[in-house]
Structure formats: structure tokens, C-alpha cells
N, C-alpha and C positions, 0 to 999 in steps of 0.2 A: 477928510481923506484918511483912510487907514491902510496900513500896509505891513507886511511881515516879510521875512526873508530868511535865506540860508546862504551863508558864504562858505564855499568850499575852498580851502587853501591848497591849491595845486602847486603853488610856487612858494618857496621859502622867502621870497622877496616881499610877500604880502604881510602887512602887520596892521593890527587895529589902530595903533598909534599913528601910523602914516596917514590914515584917513580920518583921524579924529574920533574914531568909534570907541576908543577906550574911555571917553568922557561920560558914557551912558551906563548907569548902574544896572540896567536890565539886559545888556548884551553879555552873553555868556560864551565861553569857549568850552569845548568838550561836551560831555553828555548831560550835564546839569541844565535843565530848562528853567527859565524864569516863569514863575507861576503868577498869573494875574488874578487877584482876588478883590475886585472892586465891590464895595457894599451896594446893595440894592437900595436906591434912593429915588424918591419922587423928584420931579422938576423943582418943586418948592424947597425940598430938603437940600438938594444939590446947590441951589442958589444961596441958601442960608449958610451951608458949610463953606462954600467958596468965598463968601463975604468975610470969612475969618482967615483966609489964606492969601499970600504966604505969611506965616506967623512962626515964631520960634516953636520948635517941636514940643518942648516941655510945656510951654504956655498953652499951645493948642490942645494937647492931650489932657492936661489937668484942669485948665481954667475955663475953656470955652464950654458953655452949657449945650452939649449935644447929647442929651440923654437917650436919644433914639439910636445912637451908635455905641458899640462896644469899644473898648480901648484898642483892641486889635484892628477893628474896622476903621477907626480914626487914623491909626498908623498906616494902614494899607492905602486909604484914600489920600492921605497927605503925600505919600510917595508918588501916586499916579495921577493926581488931579490935573496936572499940566498936559497930560497925554490923553485924557478922556475926551470922547467925542462930544460935540455940542450940537444940539438940534434946535431948529426953530420952525415955526409955522409960517408958510408962505402962501398967500392967497393971490391968485391972478384974476 
């Protein structure tokens, strides 16, 4: 399930902290949008990359042999992998 949203603060009593929304790095206040830049990966590549996560950021970026991903793509994926959709084939 994917969802997005917009919260308009009509009341000064609303706060991100009150609802635990301040714990998410991708929630922004103001005009700055969070840009989602997931790398384009095949199912096999995704599975391989995920097999190395969660891992220390420095180890993941430097030591894991992911030659098909740039350093920036590795960093972007490491930030977002928990929130990426998962698909599976279902046959009836």
C-alpha cells in the first residue's frame, strides 16, 4: 500500500511531535519537498542489495560489491529501502 498526503495546519495546537511524525526524515515542513530518487533495479538486483541491509552506512557504501550502483544510488537506496514497494507473482 502506498500513500501520500498533505497536512494543513489550521490550528496552532497541531504539531508533528504530538503525532510522532517528527521521527520520519522524509516529512518536510514548508515549501521544500522530499525528492524520491530510487535507483532502477531488477528484481534480482533488488534482492541482492536488500540481502546486505541493514548494514552500517560506511560498510555498505564502501565494502559491499555493488558495481552496478553508483555511490549516490547506494546512499539513496539505503535511505529508502524500508519504504519501497514489494511485488510478488500470485497465480490462482
